[in-house]
C-alpha positions in Angstrom: 10.7 -15.1 3.0 10.6 -14.5 -0.9 12.6 -12.4 -2.6 10.7 -9.5 -3.7 11.2 -7.6 -0.4 15.0 -7.4 -2.0 13.9 -5.1 -4.4 13.0 -2.3 -1.9 15.5 -0.5 -0.6 15.9 0.0 3.3 16.7 3.1 5.5 16.3 6.6 3.8 15.6 7.7 0.1 14.8 10.4 -2.2 12.2 10.4 -5.5 14.9 10.6 -8.7 14.7 14.2 -10.2 13.4 12.5 -13.3 10.6 11.4 -11.4 7.4 13.0 -11.1 6.5 12.4 -7.7 8.4 14.8 -5.4 8.8 13.5 -2.1 11.9 11.7 0.3 11.2 8.3 2.1 12.1 6.1 5.2 11.4 2.4 4.6 11.5 -0.3 7.5 10.6 -3.9 7.6 10.3 -6.6 10.0 12.5 -5.7 12.8 13.4 -9.2 13.5 14.9 -9.7 10.2 18.4 -7.1 10.4 17.2 -5.8 6.9 16.8 -2.5 8.7 19.2 0.8 8.6 18.4 2.9 11.4 19.8 6.7 11.9 22.4 7.4 14.3 19.9 10.4 15.8 17.8 11.0 17.3 19.2 7.7 19.8 15.4 6.9 20.7 14.5 6.2 16.9 14.9 2.6 16.5 13.4 2.0 20.0 10.0 3.6 18.7 9.8 2.1 15.6 10.6 -1.6 16.8 7.8 -1.0 19.6 5.7 1.0 16.9 6.1 -1.8 14.3 4.0 -4.9 16.1 0.9 -2.4 17.6 0.4 -1.6 14.0 0.5 -5.1 12.6 -2.0 -6.1 15.9 -4.4 -2.9 14.6 -4.1 -4.2 10.6 -4.5 -7.9 11.6 -8.0 -6.4 14.0 -9.0 -4.4 10.4 -8.6 -7.4 8.4 -11.0 -9.5 10.5 -13.5 -6.7 10.1 -13.3 -6.8 6.3 -13.4 -10.3 6.2 -17.0 -10.6 8.3 -18.1 -7.5 5.7 -17.5 -9.6 3.1 -19.4 -12.4 4.1 -16.6 -15.0 4.3 -16.0 -17.8 7.0 -15.0 -16.7 10.4 -11.2 -16.5 10.8 -11.0 -17.2 6.4 -8.4 -14.2 5.8 -6.6 -14.7 9.1 -5.7 -18.2 7.6 -5.3 -17.5 4.3 -2.9 -14.6 5.0 -1.6 -16.0 8.1 2.2 -14.8 7.3 3.8 -11.8 8.8 6.7 -11.2 7.6 6.0 -9.2 4.8 5.0 -6.2 5.9 6.7 -2.7 6.0 6.0 1.4 7.2 7.1 4.1 5.4 7.6 7.8 6.7 7.3 10.4 3.7 8.4 14.2 3.6 7.0 16.0 0.7 8.1 19.4 0.1 6.2 22.3 -0.6 4.5 22.8 -4.2 6.0 25.6 -6.5 4.4 27.9 -9.1 4.7 24.8 -11.7 3.4 21.9 -10.1 2.0 19.9 -7.0 2.3 16.4 -7.5 3.7 14.8 -3.9 2.6 10.9 -5.1 1.2 10.3 -8.6 -2.4 8.7 -8.8 -2.2 4.7 -8.0 -3.6 2.3 -6.1 -1.8 -0.3 -3.4 -0.9 -3.9 -4.5 -1.5 -5.4 -0.9 -3.9 -5.9 1.8 -4.5 -2.6 3.3 -3.1 0.3 4.3 -3.1 2.1 7.1 -2.4 5.6 6.8 -1.6 8.6 9.0 -1.6 12.4 8.0 -0.5 15.7 9.5 -2.4 18.7 9.5 -0.8 20.1 6.4 -3.2 17.3 4.4 -2.9 17.0 0.7 -4.3 13.0 0.7 -7.0 12.6 -2.2 -9.3 9.6 -3.2 -11.3 8.9 -6.6 -14.6 8.3 -6.7 -16.9 8.4 -9.8 -14.5 10.4 -11.9 -14.2 13.3 -8.6 -10.8 13.5 -6.3 -11.7 14.1 -3.3 -10.0 15.6 -0.4 -9.4 13.4 2.6 -9.6 16.4 5.4 -7.2 15.4 8.2 -8.4 14.5 11.7 -6.2 14.5 14.6 -5.8 11.0 16.2 -7.4 9.3 12.7 -6.5 6.0 10.9 -6.8 6.1 7.4 -7.6 2.9 5.7 -7.1 2.1 1.8 -8.2 -1.5 0.7 -5.9 -2.8 -1.7 -5.7 -4.6 -4.9 -5.8 -8.4 -3.1 -9.1 -7.7 -1.8 -10.3 -6.3 -5.1 -9.3 -9.5 -6.7 -10.6 -11.8 -4.2 -13.7 -10.4 -4.2 -13.9 -10.2 -7.9 -14.4 -6.4 -8.4 -17.3 -6.1 -5.7 -14.8 -4.2 -3.1 -12.3 -1.7 -5.1 -8.8 -0.9 -4.3 -8.6 2.9 -3.2 -7.1 5.1 -6.2 -5.1 7.9 -4.8 -2.8 10.5 -4.5 -0.8 13.1 -3.1 -1.0 16.4 -3.9 1.2 19.1 -2.4 0.6 22.2 -0.5 2.7 25.2 0.5 4.0 23.6 3.3 5.8 20.4 4.4 4.1 17.1 4.8 4.7 14.4 6.6 2.6 11.2 6.6 3.3 7.6 8.0 2.1 4.1 6.2 1.7 0.7 7.3 1.7 -2.1 4.5 -0.2 -5.0 5.5 0.9 -7.5 2.8 0.5 -11.1 2.3 3.2 -13.9 1.7 5.0 -13.1 -2.1 4.3 -17.0 -2.5 0.8 -16.9 -2.2 -1.8 -17.8 -5.0 -3.9 -14.9 -5.3 -7.5 -15.6 -7.9 -11.0 -14.5 -7.3 -12.6 -16.8 -4.4 -15.6 -19.0 -5.1 -17.9 -17.0 -2.8 -17.6 -14.0 -5.5 -18.0 -16.6 -8.6 -18.7 -20.0 -8.9 -21.0 -19.9 -5.7 -23.2 -16.7 -7.2 -23.0 -18.0 -11.3 -20.5 -15.0 -11.8 -17.5 -15.4 -14.2 -13.8 -14.2 -12.4 -13.0 -10.9 -13.6 -9.1 -11.7 -13.4 -6.6 -14.9 -13.6 -4.6 -16.3 -11.0 -1.0 -15.0 -10.2 1.7 -15.1 -7.5 1.8 -12.1 -5.5 5.8 -11.7 -5.9 5.0 -11.9 -9.9 2.9 -8.6 -9.5 5.2 -7.1 -7.1 8.2 -7.3 -9.6 6.0 -5.5 -12.0 4.6 -2.7 -9.8 8.5 -2.3 -8.8 9.1 -2.4 -12.7 7.0 0.7 -13.2 9.4 3.1 -10.9 12.6 1.3 -11.8 11.6 1.5 -15.5 9.0 3.8 -16.1 6.6 3.2 -19.5 6.9 5.9 -21.7 3.0 5.5 -22.3 1.0 5.5 -19.4 -1.3 2.9 -20.7 1.8 0.8 -20.3 2.0 1.3 -16.1 1.2 -2.2 -14.9 -2.2 -2.4 -12.7 -3.6 -5.2 -11.2 -6.0 -5.1 -14.6 -2.8 -6.4 -15.8 -4.4 -10.1 -15.1 -8.5 -9.2 -16.2 -10.1 -11.5 -18.3 
């Protein structure tokens, strides 16, 4: 298991006071690895989480297969390319009610992974950027929101974009749940030939190891740059 997982804390956490993001969260990794810290109450919490985890892996794997076909890749290409299933994690977030002076829940960002499953309650607040406009993603009971991440953007050489999204707090507490379908930290990421040489296009990114990128992204949080333009995005690897 790649070492970058140790950069993310398991269990309960809360954004520091200086952070623009205003939420608290609970992080769960692969249940079999013994990294997770569970609360004593409610007593059934651990069992529910460990039952839910493999079901989310199954759903995300199915969606990855759909994306594979939509991208026009050979059957099972992404499954074989991304076959290590020990890098996923889940997060539960609680966002505090907005105040008269600020309403930021999570600042605008893209997910670094392959894809993310998002479940939100009826309060809403999730927004996606499209053509310079922020579009609210209205809650629909029983639905799953799927965000493509940076890995798909790089593999497709920008044909399929990682979703820029944020959370705007409303007047009530908001609860959401996310499952991050990742890739092995040692994996080499670069545009696929199907989106470059095979069609006469130049690669828009230089290759990189996923673990390296994750470390840079975590540093955005632990050592926030003073200038917004210094925040690391996948465009750090743009050619």
